[in-house]
C-alpha positions in Angstrom: 79.6 122.8 50.3 80.6 125.3 53.1 81.9 127.7 50.6 81.8 131.4 51.4 79.5 133.3 49.1 82.1 136.1 48.5 84.4 133.6 46.9 82.0 133.3 44.0 83.2 135.7 41.3 79.7 136.8 40.2 78.7 137.6 43.8 81.9 139.5 44.5 81.4 141.5 41.3 77.8 142.3 42.3 78.9 143.4 45.8 81.6 145.6 44.3 79.2 147.3 41.9 76.7 148.0 44.6 79.5 149.3 46.9 80.7 151.7 44.2 77.1 152.8 43.5 76.5 153.5 47.2 79.8 155.5 47.5 78.7 157.6 44.5 75.3 158.2 46.1 76.9 159.1 49.4 79.3 161.6 47.7 76.4 163.3 46.0 74.5 163.7 49.2 77.6 164.8 51.2 80.3 166.6 49.0 82.8 166.4 51.9 83.2 162.7 51.2 84.7 163.4 47.8 88.5 162.8 48.0 90.6 165.8 47.3 94.1 164.5 47.0 95.1 167.0 44.3 94.4 170.2 46.1 96.6 172.7 44.4 96.8 175.0 47.4 97.9 172.1 49.7 100.6 171.0 47.2 101.9 174.6 46.8 102.0 175.1 50.6 103.9 171.8 51.0 106.4 172.7 48.3 106.9 176.2 49.8 107.4 174.7 53.3 110.0 172.3 52.0 111.9 175.0 50.2 111.8 177.2 53.3 112.9 174.3 55.5 116.0 173.7 53.4 117.1 177.4 53.8 116.6 177.5 57.6 119.9 177.3 59.5 120.0 174.2 61.7 120.5 174.4 65.5 123.2 172.2 67.2 120.5 169.8 68.3 119.1 169.7 64.8 122.6 168.9 63.4 122.9 166.1 65.9 119.5 164.7 64.9 120.5 165.0 61.2 123.7 163.0 61.8 121.7 160.3 63.6 119.1 160.2 60.8 121.8 159.7 58.3 123.0 156.7 60.3 119.4 155.2 59.8 118.4 155.5 63.4 114.7 155.5 64.2 112.7 158.4 65.7 112.3 156.3 68.9 116.0 155.7 69.3 116.8 159.4 68.7 114.2 160.5 71.2 115.7 158.2 73.9 119.2 159.5 73.3 118.2 163.2 73.3 115.5 162.9 76.0 112.8 164.5 73.8 109.5 163.1 72.5 109.2 161.1 69.3 106.9 163.9 68.1 109.6 166.4 68.8 112.1 164.5 66.6 109.4 164.2 63.9 108.7 167.9 64.1 112.4 168.8 63.9 112.9 166.5 60.9 110.0 168.3 59.1 111.0 171.8 60.2 114.6 171.4 58.9 113.8 169.1 56.0 116.1 166.3 57.3 118.1 164.4 56.6 120.2 166.9 54.7 123.3 166.1 52.8 125.3 169.2 54.0 125.6 170.5 57.5 125.4 174.2 57.9 
């Protein structure tokens, strides 16, 4: 008889309905809570950055990072080898759209 109430289907459904209703009410009161995953401007900016990144000529360090990424090394391993931060590796990967197939 020590059953948890949320295991009862009708109670779980009632909780879910009230939770959804509260979320709707909160979003009406504060529009900033409305999720905006399909922001056209953000998508276009990301696409433009990706295209621009693919055209940027890679530095020697970026080429080295590209080769290591192709060998399935982690950001942590690459940062230890090169003596830079993990964020530096991540930024370089994004800036040059790595891993690339061709080396320039």
